[in-house]
C-alpha positions, 0 to 999 in steps of 0.5 A, a space after each residue: 586275508 589271501 592265502 599263498 599256495 606252494 606249488 610243488 616242483 615239476 616232476 623230471 621228464 621221463 625218456 620216451 625209450 622204455 630201455 633207457 627207463 628200465 636202465 635208470 631204474 634197474 629194471 630187467 626183463 622178467 625171464 628174459 633169456 640168459 647168455 649161454 654160459 650162465 645158462 650152463 651154469 644155472 643147468 649145472 646148479 640144478 644137477 641135483 634137481 634133474 636126477 631127483 626128478 628123473 628118479 621120481 619120475 621113474 619110481 611113479 611110473 609103475 606106481 599104480 600097477 601091481 607088478 611095480 617096477 618089474 614092468 621096467 624089464 618086462 615091458 622091453 622083454 615082452 617087446 622082444 618076444 613080440 619081434 622075435 616071433 614075428 620077425 625072427 620066426 615068421 619072417 626068418 630074419 634070424 636065419 644067418 645071424 648067430 646069437 639072435 636072441 641077444 642080437 634082438 633084446 640088445 636092439 630093442 633095449 638100446 632102440 627103446 632108450 632112444 625112443 622113449 627119451 624123444 617121446 618124453 622129450 617132445 612132451 617135456 614143455 607142453 606136459 609141464 606147463 605147471 611147473 614151468 609157469 610156477 618156478 623159475 629154472 632153466 627149462 632145459 632141465 626138463 627134456 634132460 631129466 627125462 632123458 636121464 629117467 630113460 638112461 636109468 630105466 635102460 640100466 634095469 634092462 641092461 641087468 636082464 640083458 647080461 643075464 640073457 647073455 649068460 643064459 645062452 652062453 655068451 662069455 663076459 669079456 673085457 669088451 663089455 666095458 665098451 657099453 659104458 662110452 656107447 651109453 654116454 654117447 648115446 645119452 648125449 645124443 638122445 638129450 640133444 634130440 629130446 631138447 629139439 623136440 621139446 621146443 618143437 613140441 612146446 610150439 606145436 603140441 600136435 607133433 606129439 601125436 606124429 612122432 610115434 609114426 616117425 619113430 615106428 619107421 625109424 625103428 624098421 630102418 635101424 636094424 633093430 630085428 634084422 642085421 644091416 651088415 647082412 642085408 648090405 651084402 646080400 642086396 644091390 642097394 643104391 649108394 645113397 641108401 647104404 650111406 644112410 643105413 650106415 650112418 643112421 645114429 640109432 643103428 651105430 649106437 645098436 651096433 656098438 652096443 652089439 659089438 660090446 656085448 656080444 662075442 660073435 658080433 665082429 668089427 667088420 660088421 660095424 661101419 668104417 669109422 664107427 667111433 668117430 660116427 658116434 661122437 659126431 652124432 652125440 656133439 652134433 645132437 647134444 650141442 646142437 640141440 642144447 642151442 636150439 633149445 636155449 635160444 627159445 628159453 623165454 618163450 617156454 609157458 607163455 601163450 
């Protein structure tokens, strides 16, 4: 007796193009970069995570020290004291600069905000590979949260600066309110540069070892310990050097903060169109850095 076997119908031919095959079954690339508007919406939706992450990092920063959060103010104050002794007294940069102590402390605090934001941003991805590989979220949240952490720390320092200003006889004035837009523009600038460095540091971790030397050089040409206006008026420097010193973004934000807080720091000591420079640097670094970071979104944590 013969047995008849039923043969199954032939399977449908699969398309040779992987993209067509993925479209047929509704498959998407894992970790694919979203569009820029969608990325902005994702980042905004995680604003509470960014704030909580920054606050947690700030709280844990000095958790092992006996003085705890006191170091948030003590560290920049000790730096200012060292700079005052070396530059103000030994090198004489304090001569001809009214209210040199608040002048110096303001410069140190504002510069530390930029320096720390950039250094933290450089390690934002390479130093957080565990969370990057474990969770799905817009990676820009990391450098932005580190910049926000430094802003929170600066606010503690600004409270100490206000006490110093009052102790040396600098009166409270309405110009102190200018510190708010200055800090907002500087935060946007710092976050943008932090995102640029985060992408570069994710690809080349050795950049984190080079950045302290770059930032130290940048600090020395930003008028933290000395008056740029006084140097420009007493030395015949090439026009390109003058323009670079005046348009230096770190110097722009430092001088704006000095103008806001110190009564003896006059508008004549500011470069021309200083607010336009401050806004321009904030937009260039903030928007440009965000787009630059977003373009490599799908590469972070891989390899």
